N, C-alpha and C positions, 0 to 999 in steps of 0.2 A: 204714480203708484210706487211705493217705496217699502222696503222691509221694516218691520217693527224693531228688529234687533240686528245689529251688525257686529260680528265677532271677528277679532283680529288675533292672529298668532303674534309672537314676539320676535325671537331671533330669525333673521333673514326674511321677515315680513314687514314689521314696523322699522326695524333697524338692521344694518349689516353687522356681522360679527356674532359672537356667541358669549353670552354671560355665563361663564363656566366657573362654578364655585370651587372647582378643584384647581383652578389656575389663577384666578384673581385673588388679590390680597395675600400673596405668598412671598412677596419681596421684603426687603429690609424696612423696618419701621412700620410694618402693616398694622392697621387697627384689628382688634380681635373680631369684630363683626365684619364679615366680608363686604357687606353693602356699604359700610362707612369708607371703604377704599375707592368708591366710585366718585370721580370728580368731573365736573363739567369743564370742557376745554373751550368750547365756543357754542354757538346756537345749535350746531348739528352734532358735535362729537363729545363723547365722554371717554375717560381713560382710567386706568388703575393707578392710584397714587403710589403704590409700592412697586409697580412695574409698568412704565408707560408703553411697553410693547403691547399690552392688552388694551385694545380699543374697540369701540363700537360707534356707529353713527346712524342717526335717523335718516331714512330715505327722503329724497327731495319732495315727493308728492304727498307725504303723510300729513303735514299741516293742512293742506287744501282738502284732503279727503276727510279728516276729522271735522273740519268746519262744515263740510257738505253734509256729513251724517247728522250733525247737530241741527243744521238748518232744516233738515227733513224730519226733525223731532223723533229720531230713532234712538233707542238705547244702544250703548256701546258696551261690549263685553271683551275682556282680554281672556283668551282661551289658549293656554300654553302648557306644554309638557316640560318646560324648564324646571330643573330640580330646586331652584332657589327663588321662591316668591319674593323674598326680601330684596334680592338684587334687581329683579324685574321692576318691582314697585319703586325702588330708589331711582333706577334709570329713567322710568317714566315720570318721575317727579322732576328730574333735571331737564327733561325735554319739555319745552313749552310750545303750545299751539293755540291758534285763535279759537275762542268759543263761538257760540252762535251770534254773539253781538260784536265779534271781532277783537275782543280783549284777549291778550296773551295769558294763558293759565297753564300750570303743570298738567301734562296729559293725564296723569293718574287721577286728578281731581274730576275729570270728565267721564270717568269709567263708572258704569253702573254695576257691572258684575265682573269681579276680578278673580278668575279661576285659573290658578297657576299651580299645577301639581302633575307628577309624572304618572298619569293613568291614561287609558284609552279615552279619546276626546268625546266619545259618546257619553261617558260619565259626566264630563263637564256640562254637556248640553242637557242631560237629564236633570241635573241640579238647577240649571238656569231656568228650565221650563217649570220646575216645581215652584221656584221662587217668583218668577215673573208672570206665569200664566199665559205666556206667549206661545202660540203653536209653532212647532218646528217649521211648518211651511212659510212662516213669516220671519224666518231667520236666515242669515247667510254667513258663511265662514270663509275668510281669506287666509290662506295658509301656504307655506312653501313645501310641505311634505304631502305627497300623494297618499301616503298610508292613512292619512286622516280623512280620506273621502268615505270612510266607513260611516261618518256622520250623515252623509247623504243616503248611502245604501240602507242603513239600518233605521234612521230616524226621519229623514226627509228634509234636513237642513241643506239648502243650496250650497254647494261647495265650489270654490274658485281657487285654483292653484296658481301660485306665483313661481315661475320657472327660473332656473339658471342663476339663482341668488341675485336677481335683479330687484327683489323686494316688491312691495305693492305699489304699482304705478297707477296713475290716473286712468290710463287705458285699460289696465287689468281690472281696476275697480269698476269701471263702466261695463266691462264685459260681464263681470259677475252679476251686476244689476240687471243687465239684459237677459241673462240666463234665468234669473229669479222671476222676471216678468213673464218669460215664456213658460216657465213652470206654472205660474198662476193662470196663464191663458188656457191651459188644457184641462183646467179643473171642471169636473161635472159632479154635481152633488150626489152623495151617497144616500139612497132611499131604502136600503135593505135588499133582500134577495128575490123579491117578486118581479118577474120580467115585465109585467104590465105596468110597473111603476116607471119604466124607462121607455117612453113612446118613441124615442129616436135611437134606440139601441141598435147595435150592429154586431152580427155574429162574426167572429174572427177565426175560430179554429178550436183545437183541442189540446189539453195539456194534462199529462199524468204527473201527479204530485203527491207528496207525503201529507198525511192528515193534518199535522200541526201547521204546515204552510197554508193549507186550504182554509183552516180556521181563521188565520190572520187575514187572508184575502176576503173571506166571507164577511168579515167585520169591517170591510172597507179599507183595510190596511195594506201592508206590503210584506213580501217574504223576507225572512231573516236568515234562512238556511245558507250556510257556507260550507256544507259538506260535499254536495254533489259536484261532479265534474261539470264544468261550465266554460266552454271554450271562448265564449264572447263575454265573459265576466258574469258576476252574480245577477241573475235575472230570472224571469219567467220564460220558459221555452215552450213555444206553441207550434204545433204541427197543423198542416192543412188536411191531414188524413188521420181519421180516428184510430186506424190500425197501428200507425206509428206511435201515437200517444199511448196506446195500450202497451206496446212493446216497451216503451220507456217507463211506464208505470211499474212494470215488472222488473225492468233493468235496475232502477234505483234501489230496489230492495236488495239486490245482489251486490251493488257497488257502494252504497252510501248508508242505508238505514237498517239493514238486516232483514232476514226473511220473515221475521215476526211483525215487521212494520206494516201499517195499513196505508196503502196507496190507492188513489182513486183517479180516474180520468174525469176531467171537468170540461164543460163547454165554456169557452172564453168569449165574452162580449165587450164591446165598448159601450159605456153607458150612453154616450152621445156620438152617433155615427158621423155627424157633421164635423165635430171637433177632431175625431180620429182621421177623417179624410183629409182635413186641412193641416194637420200637424206634420212635423218633419219626419221623414222616413228615408231610409237608404238601403239599397241592396249592395252588400259588399262582396268582393271576391273571396273565395276560399283560400286565404293566404295566411299561413301560420304566423307571419310577422305581425299581423293585426290581432292575433288571438292571445288569450290569457290562460296560463297554466295555473289554475286556482289550487292545484294540489302540490305546487312546488315547495310549499312550506315557508316561503319568503314573502311576508306581507308587504315589504317595501317594493318588491318586484311586481306583485299583484296590483298594488295601488298605481304604480307608474304605467303599467300595461294599460289599465283603463284610461288614464289621462292621455297617453300617447295615441290610443285608438280614437278617442274623442277629438284630438287635434287633427288626425288624418281625415276623419269624417268631416270636420269643419273645413278642411282644405278642399274637400269635394263639394262644399257649399251647403252642408247640413249641420246645423248646430243643435246642441242639447236644448231641451229633451228631444230624443228621437227614438223611433222604433227601427230595429235593425233586421234585415232579412239576409239569408245566405243559402247556398246550396251545400248540403252536408254529404260527405262520402257515405256510400252504402255500408251498413254494419255487418253484412255477410251473415255468417252463422256463429259469430263469436259468442253471443249470449242467447242462442236460440235462433230460429229462422226469422230473418228480417222480412217484413211484408212488402218490400219493394223489389221486384224481380230484376234479373239480368244485370245485377250489380249497379243498378241505376242510382244516381244521386237523388236527393229529396230536399224539400223545402223546410226551412225552420224560420220562425219569427221570434225575435228576442225582445221582450218587453221589460225595460229597466224599472227599478222600484218607484222612481218619481212618477212614471206613467201609470204604474199599477195602482197606486193610491189615489191618483187624481182622476182616473178614467175607466178602470177595468172592473168588470163584473164577472165573478166566478161562480158557476153553477155546477154542482155535482151531477154526474150521470149515474143512473142505476145500471146494474149489469145488463138488464134487458134493453135499456135505452142505448147503451154503448154497442151492444150486439146489433141492434137495428141500424145504428149509424154506420157500422162497418159493413153490414150486409147489403145496404141500399146503394148499389153501384151508381145510380143516377145522381145522387146528392152527396155521396160519401166524400168526394175530394174537392176542396175549395180552390186548388190551383192558384197559389199566390203569384206564379209567374204570368198569369193573365190579368193581374191587378195593377200593373205599373202605372197606367194612366188614371184609372178610377180611384186608386188609393194614394195618388201623388207620391209614388216611390221614385226617388232619385237613383239612377243607374249609371254610375261613373264609367269611364272608358275601361279601367282595369277589370271591372265586373263584366262588361261586354266581352272583353278578351277571354275571361275565364269561361263564359258560356261557349264561346267559339271553340276554345281548346277542347271542350268536352262534347262538341257537336250538338250543343243545345241551342235551338233556334227559337228564342223567345222574342216576342214583339215588344 
């Protein structure tokens, strides 16, 4: 199984260096068109004819990767925010790579979609989808900037970051394909909102959300909201206690959407309980170093915070896509009386957008249904802390230490 479209960033992904139109072609005797100053030095490197200090070089694994993409009959897209499409196209003309038959050809000739302009990359992918008809779930993006993981959060394109200016390596390429395959493996078909259409459904908990987000989820999609405070990144936050979900349904009116906004508590299900039970999950410690300040105003920091958390979770043996669990500090009386007594911590489940669209079913609760759920003490609380084994939740040693530090004795 292989994606239908593989998208590649340019600078620091396909090649090292930066094709900067403000610096290239500024030396003596430079051609008027900046791209005409790009000259090939050898198979790997190009430089500026007017200033040889300006150089770029194709990364070592790119020819092999391009050949593999073509052998798998996938489309190739260049998706870049470089401000000079002409420079990128010329550089990719100088660099040659083997095509599916092994013949050396300019890389640019093998590109199906050439999207180079300085806009949010969700714009690039929306255009590609319109032209190609390929679903976002059948696309993958390799990129060195974590800020571009919005393509995954908003659209569903699998995102694979390349770190530390090492470019796209064969190992990183394979890691991205593995993630894409795991995303596909958790897919359960969307059949609408009737519960009886999902014979293997599994109840997961409760979530208080704004109406626009609920509508997206009710259509089998994913949430797009980036307003709410979200300490584990942009996701659906689910509680195992309906009273907590009601508290946050009211809370987001005060903190994100305004008092006139309509918010509703919903019951959250997995469309297929077997898929949910078997997919990756982790219970992380309540550690601020793992968390994301989505209100910091710095999209660069927000993007890397998500990628760094994914890397730490992977180091604990859990790879994307995963569902995250944690213990949350008590909210006290900051926004009204919190429904957990004695300043006790409480459970939260964090469901990221790839899982939302592939697996989640969202059902609105009426006021009476919510009141009944809260008042029924026998069934009210799902107690995620009792689901470690049944739900296949990985609990790393730092999390066990976090439990112990708070005198929480969970099996």
